[in-house]
C-alpha positions in Angstrom: 0.0 0.0 0.0 1.4 3.4 -0.9 0.3 6.6 0.6 -0.8 7.8 -2.9 -3.2 4.9 -3.3 -4.5 4.6 0.3 -7.7 6.4 -0.4 -8.4 4.2 -3.4 -8.2 0.9 -1.6 -10.6 -1.1 0.5 -9.9 -3.1 3.6 -9.1 -6.8 3.0 -8.8 -9.8 5.3 -5.1 -9.6 4.6 -4.9 -6.4 6.6 -5.8 -8.4 9.8 -3.4 -11.2 9.1 -0.6 -9.9 11.1 1.7 -10.0 8.1 3.0 -7.4 5.7 -0.5 -6.0 4.9 -1.1 -5.4 8.6 2.2 -3.6 8.9 1.5 -1.5 5.9 -1.9 -0.5 7.3 -0.5 0.4 10.7 2.4 2.3 9.2 0.3 4.2 6.6 -2.6 5.0 8.7 -2.4 4.5 12.5 1.2 5.9 12.9 0.1 8.8 10.8 -2.5 9.9 13.5 -1.5 8.2 16.7 2.3 8.6 16.6 3.9 8.0 20.0 6.9 6.1 21.3 4.8 3.2 22.8 3.0 2.5 19.6 6.0 3.0 17.4 7.8 0.2 19.3 5.3 -2.2 17.6 5.5 -4.7 20.4 2.7 -7.2 21.2 1.9 -5.2 24.4 2.5 -1.7 25.7 5.1 -1.4 28.5 3.9 1.4 30.8 5.3 2.9 34.0 2.3 4.3 35.9 2.0 4.7 39.6 -0.9 5.6 41.9 -4.6 4.7 42.0 -5.8 4.2 38.4 -9.2 4.0 36.7 -9.0 2.1 33.4 -11.7 1.5 30.8 -11.6 0.0 27.4 -14.5 -0.8 25.0 -15.2 -1.7 21.4 -17.9 0.2 19.5 -20.2 -0.6 16.6 -22.9 1.8 15.4 -25.0 2.2 12.3 -24.6 4.7 10.6 -21.0 5.3 11.4 -21.3 9.0 10.5 -24.2 10.9 12.1 -25.0 14.5 13.0 -22.6 15.7 15.6 -20.0 12.9 15.3 -19.0 9.5 14.0 -18.0 6.2 15.4 -14.4 7.5 16.1 -15.5 10.4 18.3 -18.2 8.2 19.9 -15.5 5.7 21.0 -13.4 8.4 22.5 -16.2 10.1 24.2 -17.6 6.9 25.6 -14.3 5.8 27.0 -13.5 9.3 28.4 -16.9 9.5 30.1 -16.6 6.0 31.6 -13.4 7.1 33.3 -14.7 10.5 34.3 -17.8 8.8 35.9 -15.4 7.2 38.3 -14.2 10.7 39.4 -10.9 10.2 37.6 -9.2 12.5 35.1 -8.7 10.9 31.7 -5.1 11.2 30.6 -4.4 8.4 28.1 -6.4 6.4 25.6 -6.0 2.9 24.2 -7.6 2.2 20.9 -9.0 -0.9 19.3 -10.7 -1.3 15.9 -13.2 -3.9 14.6 -12.9 -3.5 10.9 -15.1 -5.0 8.2 -13.7 -6.3 5.0 -14.6 -4.1 2.1 -14.6 -0.9 4.2 -13.2 1.9 2.0 -9.8 3.1 3.3 -10.9 6.6 2.8 -13.7 6.0 5.3 -11.3 4.4 7.8 -8.9 7.3 7.5 -11.7 9.9 8.0 -12.7 8.1 11.2 -9.1 7.8 12.5 -8.4 11.4 11.7 -11.4 12.4 13.8 -9.6 11.0 16.8 -6.4 13.0 16.4 -5.5 16.5 17.6 -7.7 19.3 16.2 -6.5 22.8 15.2 -9.1 25.5 16.1 -9.2 29.2 15.4 -11.5 31.5 17.4 -12.6 33.6 14.3 -11.9 35.1 11.0 -8.4 35.8 9.8 -6.8 39.0 8.5 -9.2 41.6 9.7 -6.7 43.6 11.7 -3.9 43.5 9.1 -6.0 44.7 6.2 -7.7 47.3 8.3 -4.5 48.9 9.4 -3.0 48.7 5.9 -6.0 50.4 4.3 -6.1 53.1 7.0 -2.4 53.8 6.6 -2.4 53.9 2.9 -5.7 55.8 2.6 -7.4 52.9 0.7 -11.2 52.9 0.6 -12.9 49.6 0.0 -16.5 49.3 -1.1 -17.3 47.4 2.1 -16.4 48.2 5.6 -13.5 46.4 7.3 -12.5 46.8 10.9 -9.8 45.5 13.2 -10.6 42.4 15.4 -8.6 43.9 18.3 -10.0 42.3 21.4 -8.9 40.9 24.8 -8.7 37.1 24.8 -8.0 36.4 28.5 -11.6 35.4 29.4 -11.7 32.9 26.5 -8.4 31.4 27.5 -9.5 31.1 31.1 -12.7 29.4 30.0 -10.9 26.9 27.7 -8.5 25.9 30.4 -11.0 25.6 33.2 -14.0 24.2 31.3 -12.5 22.2 28.5 -9.0 21.3 29.7 -6.3 19.2 28.0 -5.3 22.2 25.9 -2.1 21.3 24.1 -1.3 24.7 22.5 -2.7 28.2 22.7 -1.2 30.9 20.5 -2.4 34.2 19.1 -1.6 34.6 15.3 -0.3 38.2 15.3 2.6 39.2 13.1 3.0 36.7 10.3 -0.6 35.6 10.7 -2.0 32.1 10.9 0.4 30.5 8.5 3.6 31.8 10.3 2.2 30.9 13.7 1.3 27.4 12.7 4.8 27.0 11.3 6.3 28.0 14.6 4.1 25.4 16.4 4.9 22.7 13.9 8.6 23.4 14.2 8.7 23.5 18.0 6.6 20.3 18.4 8.1 18.3 15.5 4.7 17.7 13.9 3.0 18.3 10.6 -0.1 20.5 10.6 -2.6 20.0 7.8 -4.8 23.0 7.1 -8.0 23.0 5.0 -8.2 26.2 3.1 -12.0 26.0 2.7 -12.4 25.8 6.5 -10.3 28.9 7.3 -12.8 31.7 8.1 -12.1 34.9 6.2 -14.6 37.8 5.8 -15.7 38.4 2.3 -14.6 42.1 2.6 -11.1 41.0 3.7 -10.9 38.3 1.0 -11.8 40.9 -1.7 -9.4 43.4 -0.3 -6.5 40.9 -0.2 -7.4 39.8 -3.7 -7.2 43.5 -4.9 -3.9 44.1 -3.2 -2.3 40.7 -3.9 -2.1 39.7 -0.2 -2.7 36.4 1.4 -5.0 36.6 4.5 -3.3 33.6 6.0 -0.2 35.9 6.5 -2.1 39.0 7.8 -1.9 39.9 11.4 -4.7 39.3 13.9 -5.1 41.1 17.3 -8.2 39.4 18.7 -8.0 35.7 17.6 -6.4 32.7 19.0 -5.3 29.2 17.9 -6.3 26.3 20.1 -4.9 22.8 19.6 -6.4 20.0 21.6 -7.6 16.4 21.3 -10.2 16.0 18.5 -12.7 14.6 21.0 -12.8 17.9 22.8 -13.0 20.1 19.6 -16.7 20.3 19.5 -17.1 21.3 23.1 -14.3 23.9 22.7 -15.9 25.3 19.6 -19.3 25.6 21.3 -17.7 27.4 24.3 -15.8 29.8 22.1 -18.9 30.5 19.9 -20.9 31.4 23.1 -18.4 34.1 24.0 -18.3 37.7 22.6 -15.1 37.3 20.6 -15.5 33.7 19.4 -18.7 33.7 17.3 -16.9 32.5 14.2 -14.7 29.8 15.8 -14.1 26.8 13.6 -11.8 23.8 13.1 -9.3 24.5 10.4 -7.1 21.4 10.4 -5.4 18.6 12.2 -2.1 17.7 13.7 -0.2 14.7 12.3 3.1 13.0 13.0 4.7 14.0 9.8 6.0 10.5 9.1 3.3 10.1 6.4 2.4 12.6 3.8 1.3 15.0 2.9 4.1 17.1 4.5 6.9 16.3 7.0 7.5 17.1 10.6 7.9 20.8 11.1 5.8 21.7 8.0 2.3 23.2 7.5 0.5 21.8 4.5 -2.6 23.6 3.0 -5.3 21.4 1.3 -6.8 23.5 -1.4 -10.6 23.4 -2.3 -9.6 21.4 -5.4 -8.0 18.7 -3.3 -4.4 19.7 -4.0 -1.7 20.4 -1.4 0.5 23.5 -1.0 3.3 23.9 1.5 2.9 27.0 3.7 6.2 28.4 4.8 6.8 31.1 7.3 6.5 34.7 6.2 9.7 35.9 4.7 10.2 39.5 5.8 7.1 41.6 5.9 4.1 41.2 3.7 3.2 44.8 4.6 4.7 47.5 6.8 4.9 46.5 10.4 1.6 47.3 12.0 1.6 46.0 15.6 
């Protein structure tokens, strides 16, 4: 199985044989989303060093349909397991994962489910408002539609995410260099690949039109009232609902996922943008200034 043909294949009995087909499935799919030293050792059992009182729960899930409004079998499995542990008064810290896979299942479907269990990349609102507003004011540009800065305090949103959602892996505000540069910093520091879906990145129509007119990319424009939140996928929906309930998070959305970088597209330390046509483009850090320094 090659990464270029994964989406075109279906699951076979060979993939559960424990042989080369199994190894290819694990390497091409499960390492891609669940990369960690214990899994990568590929032993028959996990060797753990854990002390103290523990609550442990594991389960196997079946549901029809596997995709439903508000989730899928992947998020259901995570939520069910997390809730079982939480009902014991314990704090979920780690997840084990088992799959019951039916022959003939499209690999594309399986990858979609596995991806839903990985880390999610959220933004609290639209990108580029502040950068384009300051540029237009400085240069005396008048657009047909109003644009305004998103300048806003984010401390209350951060407090709520930490206290009510928890398990936040990264919080960052995409100021100078915008979303693309900030995600590159995160990917480089953490040694992961971040896959961004262009169609999911919220950009106001007025900002998009202004950027198109000036030849700018809103992904590199500064923001002064938005944040990036990276956390486990199973907590993404709750985090989005929380942000959307707050004054400065009405347009919060998930824009991508975090991957190990061992499998394409992209490598560890890179940010890869999936275009609306299904192609992929490497997003590098901003080189110099896209516009005069504004903040």
